[in-house]
N, C-alpha and C positions, 0 to 999 in steps of 0.2 A: 599421345593423350596428354592434355595439359595437367600439370600437377596442381592439386588444390593448395590454396594458401592456408596458413595457420596463423590467424590474427585475432586478437581480442580487441573489439571496438566498443568503447564505453561511452554512452551518451549520458551526460549529466543534465538533468532538467527535462521537463515535458513540454517545452515551448512549441510555438507554431512551426518552427523549422524541423524539430525532431519528430513531430508526428508524421511529417511527410517522409522523413528518412525511414521510419518504421514501415510506413505503407509501401514505399518503393522496394525495400528489401523483402517485404512479404511477397510482393508481386514477382520479384526477380532475385531469389536468394543467391548468395555467393558461397559456393562450397568452401568449407574451411574457415569461414569468417563467423565468429561468434559475437552477437550483439548483446550488450547488457545495458539496460536503462536504469539509472539511479535517479530516483525522484522522491521529493518530499511529499507531493500530492498524488493521489491516484486518479482524481478527477481534475483534469486541467481545463480552465475556463477559456473560452474564445473571447478575446478582448472586444471584438466588434459587436458581440451580443450582450456585453455586460450592462450597458445602459438600458437595453430592453429588458434584461432580466430584473434589474433593480426597479424599473417602472412597472413590472408585472406583465409584460407582453410575452415572455418566455417562461416555461417551466425550467427548473434547475437542470434536469437531464437534457433539455434541448440545447442549453448553452455550454455544456461540458462534454469533454471527450474522456471516455473510460480508458485510461492508459493501461490498466492490467489486461483488458480485453484486446486492445490494439497491439500490445507487446506480445501477447499470446499468438495473435494472428501472424505476427512477424517472426515468430520463433525466437524472440528475444527474452533473455532472462530479465526479471524485474526485481531490483533491490529497493525496498521501500524504506526510505530514510533520507534526511537532508544531508547533502555533501557539506563538509566543513573545512575542506582544504585539499591541497595537492602535494604530493611528494614527487616532484618532477625528476629528481635524481634516480629514484627507483621506479618511476612510472606507476604511481598508485594514487587512487582517489580515496581520501579519508571520508568516512561516513559515520554519522553520529550513532553511537550505540552498537557498533558492530565492527568487525575487522575491515581494513581497507581492501579495495579491489584493484587488481593490476590491469594495465591496458597496454596495447601496442599503439593504438590510435585513440585519441580522446576528443570529444566534441562537447562544447559548453553551450547550452541554450536555457539559461536559468532566469531569464527576464531581468527585471530591475525592481527597485524599491523607490518610493517617493523620497526625494532629497530633503533631509530635515536637520542637517548639522547646523545650519544657520539660524534655527529656531530653538531657542532655549525652552525646555519643558515639553517639546513635541512628543518625545517617546512616552511621556506620562499622560498627557492630556489630549492628544490627537488620535484619531482613528485613521491610519493610512489605508488607502484603497488597495494596496498590495502588501502582503499576499491576499489574493482575492477571497480565499476560503475564510480567512480570519475576518476580513471586512464584512462578508455576508453574515457571519455569526454576530458581529457587532450590530449589523443592520436589523437583525431579528430582535435584538434587545432594544434597539432604538424604536422599532415599531411598537413594541409593548409599552414603552414609555409614552408614545404618542396616543395610544388608545386610552390611557388612563389620565393623562394630563388635562387639567381644566383650561390651561392657557396654551396657545400655540408654542411649539418648541422653537427655540432659536438655534439655527444651524449656521455654522461658519464653514465655508468651503475655501480652502487655501489653494489657489491655483486656478487660472482661467485659460488654460489651453483647451484643446478639444475635449480631453477627458474631464476636466473640471466643469466646463459648462454643460456637457452632456449629463454628468452625474448630478449636478445641482438641479437640473430640470427633471431628471428621473426621480430624485428624492422628493421634489415638490409634488409630483404625481403620486408616488407610493405612499408617502406619509400623510398627504392630504386626504387620501381616501380612507386611511386608518384612523386619523386623528379625531379625538373627541373635542379638542379645543379649536379645530380648524386647521387650515393649511399652515405648514411651518413658515417661520420668518427666516428666510435664507439670505445670507450675505456672502458674496463671492469676492475675494480679494486677490489681487495679483500685483506683482512689482512692475510689470510692463505698463506702457502708456495705453495699450489696447488689449482686449481679450484676443485669443486665437492668433498669437504672433506667427507669422509665416503664411497666413491666409490673406486673401484679397479684401479690399475695403467693402465690397458688396457682401461678402460672407460675414464679416464682422458686424455690418449694419443689421443684417437679418438676425444674427444671434443676439445682438443688443435688444432688438425688438421682442424676440421670444422671451428673454429674461424679464423685460419690463412687463409684458403681458401676464407673466406668472407672478409678478410682484416680488421678484428677486432683485435685491440691491447689488449693484456691481461697483466695486471700488477699485479703480486702477491706480497705478503709481502708489500703491500702499504695500509696504513691506512689513510683514509680521516678524517682530524680533523675538518675542517670547510668548509662551502660553502659560497661564496660571489657571488655577481652578475657576472655570467659568468666565475667564477674561483673557482676551488676546491683546497684547501690547503692540501698537503699530507705530513705527518710527515717524515722528513729527505729526501725529494725529491722535485723537482721543481713543481710548481702549474700546474694544468691541466685546460686548457681553454675549455669551453663548451657553447653550445647554449641551451641545456636542460639536466637535470640530472634526472635519474630514480633510485629510492631507492628500492633495492631488498635484503636488509640485513636480518640478523637473525630475527626470530619472537619475537614480544613483545606483551603483553596483552593490552587490552583496559585500559586506565588510571583509570576508575571508579572501576575496580575490586579491586584495592588496598584499597578502602574505604568500602568494603562490610562487613568485619569481617570474611570472609572465610579464612581458612588456605591457604597459597600460598607457592610455592617453591621459590628457590633462584632467579629464573628469573621472579617471579611475577604471574605465572600461578596457577590456582585453583588446589590444591593438591587433588588427588582422590585415593581411594583404588582400588583394583582389580574389585570391583563391580561398579565402576564409581561413587560411592558416595563420597562426600566431606569428608575429614578426620576430619572435625570439625562439620559438620552438615549433619546428615543422610538423611534429606529430600531434600537435594540439590545434584544434579548430574551434571557432566560435561563430555563432549567428544569433540573430534577434537582438534584443536590447542590450545584452551583455557585451556585444561586439562593438568595438570602436573602429570604424572603417577608415583605414589610413588614407585612402585615395580621396575620401569625402568626409573630412572630420565633422562637418555640420549635418551629416545625414540624420534626419529626425528619428527618434525612437518610436517607431510606429509598427503595428502588427502587419501592415502591408508589406514592409520590407522583409520581415521575418518569413512571411508566407512565400514571397518570391525567392528567398534564399534557400528554401527547403530543397527543391530539386537539385540545385547546384551543390549543396552540402552533401546530399546523398551520393551524387555522382563522384564527388571528390573523395569521399571516404572509400568508395569502391576502387577508384583509380589508385589511391595511395596504398591500399591493401594489396593491389596487384603490382605495385612498383611502377605505375605509369604516372606521367605528369598530370597535375590537376588542371581544371579549367577555370577561367575567371568568372566571377559574379559581378555583373554590372547593373547596379540598381538604377531604376528608371529616374529620369530627371523630374518628372511631374507625375503625381498620383491623384486619383479621384478620391476625395474625402466625402463621406456621407455622414453628416452630424445630426443625430437624432435630437429632438427638442421636447422630449417627455411623452407626448402622445404619439400616435402613429403618423408622424410628420417628421420630415428631415430637410436639412439644407445641404445641397450638393455644392462642393467647392472644387473647382478645376482651374488652377492658376488665378487669373483675375475674373473668371466666370463664376457666377453664383446663381443657383436655381433652388426653389423650395416648393414644398407641397407634399400631399399624401403620396403622390406617385414616386417621389424621391425615397420616401420611407419604404414603399413596396419594392423598389429596386434594391435598396439596402437589404431588406429582409430576404429577398430572393438570392442575392449574392451570398449572404451569410449562411443561409440554410443549404445552399448548394455546396459550399465549401465544407460545412460540417458533415454532410452526408458521406463524404469520402472516408471519414474516420469513424462514423457511427454505424453505418450500414455496411457490414463486412460480409463477404461471401462465406458460405459454410466451409469449415476446415475439415480436412481428412484426419482421421485418427493418426497420431504420430507414431512412427516406428523408428527403432534405432537404426543406425547405419549398418549394424551387423545383421539386422533382419531384412534389410531391403537390398543390399548389394554386398558382394564379397569384398574382402580387403584387396584382393588383386585387382578387381574392377575399379577400385578407388585409386589405384596407383600406390597403395600403401604396402609396407612389408607384411608378410604373413606373421601372425602372432602365435606364440607358443601356448600350450596348455600345461597342466600340472604346476609344479613349482616354477617352471619357466614363465608362468603368467604372473608371477609376483611383480609388484612395483619395485623399481630399482632402489637399492639401498640409499644412494645419495638423495633421491627424491624423498624417501621416507624420513631420513635424518633431518633434512632441511625443513620439512614441514613441521616435524615434532619440535625442532629447536625454536620455532616461532611461537609455540604454545607453552605456557607456563605449566609444568607438570604438577599434578596434585601430590601432596605429601600428607601421610597419616602415620602415626606411630605404629598402628597395627597392620600396615602394608609393609611387609618385610622386604619384598622385592617387587618393584613396579617400574614405571617409566623413568623415575628419577635414578634408578640403578638397574638398567635393563639386563635381563638374563634370558635363559631359554623359556622360562615360565614365571608367572607371578606367584608370590607366596603371601597368603593372608593369614593373620592370626585370628582365630575364631574365639570370641569370649566364652568363658565357661558358663554353662547354664542357659545358653541361647541356641536357637535353631537357625541354621543357614537357610535363607529363602532365596531361590534362584529362578530366573526366567529368561527367556530369549525371544527376540523378534527380529525380523529382517524385512527391509522395504526396498522396492524400486522407488525412484523419486516421483513424487506427486506434484512437485512445484520446482521451478527452475532456479531458485535461490539456494545455493548449497549451505550457507550458514543457517538459514531458517529451517531447511530440511533436516540438518543435523540436530538442531535444537528441538524440533518437534518430534523427531524419531526418538531421541533420548527421553523426552518427556513421556512419550507413549510407552516406551519399554519400562520405565520406572513405575508406571501406573499399576502393573501387576503386583509389585512389592507393596505399594501403599494400600491396594485393595485388600491385602491380607493382613494389614496392620503392622507391617515391617518397616524399619528405617533403612534407607538406602545407604550402602557402604561403598561399593566399587563396581566397575564394569570393564568388560573387554569388548573391543570393537572389531567387526569384520567389515572391511571396506572394499568395494570394487570401484575402480576408477575407469572412466571411459578412455579408450585409446587416444593418445595425443602426445605432444612433446613433453619432455621432462619438466619444463617450466610450467606448462598448463596443468600437468598432473600435480605438481607441488602446490600450486595455488589452489586447485580444487580440493586437495586433501586438507590444506590449511583451513580453508573456509568451512569445510564439512566438520572437521574435528573441533574447530573453534566453537561452532554452534553446539555440538554434542557435549563438549567439556563444560561449556557455560551452564547448560541445563543440569548436568551432573553436579557442578559446583553449587548451583542454587539449591539442590536437593541434599547437600551435605555429603556427596559421593565423589569419588575420583576415578579417572581412567587409569587402569593399571597395565594394560597391554592390548594386543589384538593382532590382526593379520590384514595385510593389504594385497590386493591383486588387481588385475586389469581385465576389462571385457568390453563388449560392444556398448554397454550403458552403465552408468554409475548405480551403486546400491550401497546401503548401509544397514548393518545389523549390530545389535548390542546384546551381550549376555550380562545381565545385571544381578548383583548380589546384595542381599540385605539380611539383617538380623532381627530377631524378635524372641521374646520369651515364649516357649512352646504353648503355655497356657493362655497367652494373650492373642493368639492368631485368630483373625476373622476368616471364616470359611463360607463357602456357598451354601453349605447344608445346615445352617443354623436358624433359618427363618422360622417364625412362630405364627400360628393362626391368629388373626386379629392385628398383626403388625401392619403398618402402612409402608408402601413402597415409595422411597425418596430417590429422585434422579437429580444429579447436581449440575449437569450441563445440557445445553440444547442439542437436539439431533439435527443431522443433515450434512455433515462434512463430506460424506461419500458422493452424494448427488451434486453438491456444489462444485467439487473438484472434477467430477465427470463432465459437467457442463463447462467448467473453466478450460478443460483441455480442448474444447471446441470454440473457445472465445465467446461463450454464451452466458456465462455467469456475470452478474453485475459486480463492480469493484467493491461496493459496500458489503455485498454478501460474502465475497471471498475474504475481505478483511475481518468480518465477524467470525467466519470459520477459523481463520488463522489465529485470531485473538483467543478463541476458545481452545484451540489445540495447543497453544503455548502456555496455557494455564495448568500448572501442576496439580495433581490430585493429592499431593502431600497434605496440605492444610485441610482439605475436605475429609480425608480419611481420619485425621486426628480428631476433627469435630464429630464425625459419626461415631468413632470409638468412644469419645467422651460422653456422648448421649446414649450409649448403650446399644448401638446397632447390633442386631443378632446375626446378620449375614451381610455379605458385601461382595461385589464383583465390579470390574470396570467394563464399560461398554466399548467393544472394539469391533473386530471383523464380522462377528455373527449378528451384529445389530442388536437393538434393544430386545426384540422378541427372543432371539436365540439365547442371549445371556440370561434373560428372565427365566426361560425354560430350564436352563442349567440350574438355577437356584431352586426352582420348584421340584425338579427331579431329585436333586440332592437332599431336599428337605421333606419330600413325600407330601407335598401340599399343592394347592391350586391358588389362583389369583384372579382378581378382577382389575382391569385397567380402564381408564377413561380417556379416549383419544383427544378430547377437547382440552385436557389438562397437560398434554405432552408439550414440553418446551421445544420449539423448532426454530432453527436459524432462519434469518430472512431469506426469502425466495426459494427455500428448499421445497416446500409443497408445490409451488408453481412449476418448478423445474421437473419434479416427478410427474406431474400431470402432463407436461409437454413431452414426456417420453425419455428424458435423460435418466440415467442410472449408472451406478458403479458396476463393474463387471462381476462383482460378488453378489450383487443384489438378487439376481434370479436364483442363485443357489440358496440364499437366505429365505426365499419364499417357501422353501420346503418346510419351514417351521409353521406355516399357516395351518397345518393339520392340528396344531395345538390350540387353535382358536375355536371357540364354541359357535355353533349356528352359522348364520350367513356372514359373519365378520370378515372372512378372508377376502370377500369381494368389495369391501368398503374402501373407497378411494382415500378416506382420511387416515387409513391405517398403513398406507404405503411406506411411510417414514419409519415404521418399526422394523422394516427389513434392511434399512440403509446401513451399510457397514461404516463404522466410525474409526477415524484415526485420532488417537489421544482423546477418546471420548470421556464422558463423565463417569461417576460412580453410581451404581444402583444398589441400594441398601434397604433392608427391612428394619423399621424402627417402631418401638412400642407406642401405642396411642398416648400414653402419659408424657412421652418425651418429644413427640414429633414436632409440635409447634415450636418449641424452644430450639430444636435442632435445625429446622428450616430457617428460622430467623437468624441463627448464628451463622449458618452457611451463606445466606444472602449478605449479611453484614461483612463477611470476610471476603467478598468478591465473587462468590458463586451466585451471581444475580439471577440466573435462570433456574435455580433450584425449585423443584415442584414436587408435590405429592401427586403421584400419577395413578395410584390404585391401592389395593389392600390385599393381604394374604388371606386365603380362605382355607378352611379345613377340607380334608378329603383328597381324592385323586381321581383319575379317570383318563379316558383316551384324549380328551381335550382339556388342557390344563389352564387355559386362560379365557375367562369371560370378558366380554367387551360391552361397556355401557353404551 
């Protein structure tokens, strides 16, 4: 039986080549190979559809690929954050705002940026077309200006390659339809003698005609030397006045590439051989715009080549992981270019041949939509199971693993991971990680109560740093809900079976996230236990202190109080759908942002506004935790489903049949709803179990408005008054409006 490989393959960037890598590994996984996608953007645009998106022919979702969904389909971890550099000596990728990630094989597909070094003031006064998400945000603001301006906007487009002319014609259409003062006055400038360098005379002639029909001025052999506020200085010519300038110049690499130590070409792009491997580092590959193809230095920076390189890149990553020789990528000598002209019309360019018309646009539209369907329409995923649940260790060719203390993680792994994390120090932690012993020793301040809680999770997302951060934030929520300040924690960690190097890296990422959340809360990690098993898990025992008389309890609610909820509901169903690659990236991001938000500040504000009872919303869902308050207080309540804050897409996913595994159990609380309420579809979200959910508190009528305003101003923007506390008791404790 073939032994599985144990390799970490990290993909940096969500470009056209990497989406194909993800798709191919989803269709044919390689046992023992772990894929990680590091990406700045969760929705990656398809360059071929960008002009159509700007012109209004496509909706945003039609022209973008949901990378979180695609990564989930491929079984790849997704680390959301921009890469900022490489440590090639230690084989790590640096990521903004989080620890670096280790790799055995690295692939770069981060695209390019418009070159602007030669234009003084470009960073201040120009709107670059890339990154595309930032450009689209700027376009929205530009459209607002066009709607209110009494005179036509003056636009300057710098660059007259295919991207520049397509964008200028698309902007003419988009802003002309929105403009109060009429179509914008667009000037396109380029340093070359003709637009579309590299294309035939027939194509250039047709594009010149399209620009002229739209009233767009084309100035060739005009080099912009500087941009000032509202003015472009052109070498040897009068300045050009503008209201907005768009940069669509030649491609340039991300600035951090120059500091990586990789071989680069004259333009600064990563120089690669025919196998797409770096000419200086065999374990680093690159494709798309960021790659400088050594065999063809003048290969255009075009999405066509990135698309064609995708299958070869996927195959070579597989081959290199298996220790096999890679295969060459041979880009085609001639490509078909379909250049849109604003409306549903395009010019086809093939060498010296040029055709134009509506049929060319329909051909382009068909090609683009067909390519996008490969990454947008994904087959249903089977619920994931761990290796230990699906096959025995012997069947995998792995050694049998021990139980009991024999299942502990090896001491060198633990020591190495902890050495990379700065231990917390507090004067009242007498013995902790900075002076390890058999147990931690804490000094409890006189006159205070020790408040303690524990929770333990299987992973619900594939990013160990983020999983650690959210788990710690969740566990600390119990302390804050009772009005305690966080002090310390002990961790219980299970690491998946793997090599010592992989376990060390996983433990480092996991504890880095947890300790960061603890640090943000004013607490420290003082000890814990590590073991190994078929799947990872993390638990925390958290300690806090509070004056006994200042503790918030579930049983303090008073009739007439209003019920205040500080976070939106829906994390359970969103991640249940995400496991099957059916949750949208924006929904998952909204859920993650909510889960990363500490309840510390919310609890302080609720206490300051005299909350009479409080609890955090976790596994039992809103209804389950509300019933706990009502039972403890001997009261009833009324809630208004229309006022419940709900995360994007959560209701729709519930209606489609997605639900967390705890959801059916939480439906047992339906007996506490009065009348026909349990059958109402708009109430399904009250059973949804929450991870790191918000606080539910009862607040007096005299304080509630100021309390809600303060919570929203402090970042708890979804805070809502969802009902009120009523006198009396009964079999059904909750009335529903």
